[in-house]
C-alpha positions as CSV (number, residue, x, y, z in Angstrom):
1,M,0.0,0.0,0.0
2,D,1.4,3.4,-1.0
3,E,1.3,6.5,1.2
4,G,-1.7,8.1,-0.6
5,T,-3.9,5.1,0.1
6,A,-2.9,5.0,3.7
7,A,-3.8,8.7,4.1
8,I,-7.3,8.2,2.5
9,A,-7.9,5.2,4.9
10,I,-6.9,7.3,8.0
11,S,-8.7,10.5,7.0
12,P,-12.3,9.5,8.0
13,I,-11.0,8.7,11.5
14,L,-9.3,12.2,11.7
15,V,-12.5,13.8,10.5
16,L,-14.5,12.1,13.2
17,I,-12.0,13.2,15.9
18,Q,-12.2,16.8,14.6
19,L,-16.0,16.6,14.7
20,C,-15.9,15.4,18.3
21,F,-13.6,18.2,19.3
22,L,-15.9,20.7,17.5
23,V,-18.9,19.4,19.4
24,I,-17.1,19.4,22.7
25,G,-16.0,23.0,22.0
26,I,-19.5,24.2,21.2
27,I,-20.8,22.5,24.4
28,C,-18.1,24.2,26.4
29,V,-19.0,27.6,24.9
30,V,-22.7,27.2,25.7
31,L,-22.0,26.1,29.3
32,F,-19.6,29.0,29.8
33,I,-22.2,31.5,28.5
34,K,-24.8,30.0,30.8
35,L,-22.4,30.2,33.8
36,A,-21.6,33.9,32.9
37,R,-25.2,34.8,32.8
38,R,-25.9,33.2,36.1
39,G,-22.9,34.9,37.7
40,I,-23.9,38.3,36.4
41,K,-27.4,37.8,37.7
42,T,-26.1,36.7,41.1
43,L,-23.7,39.7,41.2
44,D,-26.6,42.1,40.4
45,D,-28.7,40.5,43.1
46,Y,-25.8,40.9,45.6
47,I,-25.2,44.5,44.7
48,E,-28.9,45.3,44.9
49,K,-29.1,43.7,48.3
50,N,-26.1,45.5,49.7
51,K,-26.9,49.0,48.4
52,F,-26.6,51.8,50.9
């Protein structure tokens, strides 16, 4: 088997790995945004509660 055939045989595996990383990255971004919104809301509530 020459090198070109080996690269074609391995490439679907690499594409699947890249898709997995892409999905994990998107999930992490969504969770980070949810956490940031929750933190901002909590901070606003804290500031409102402790106003002078």
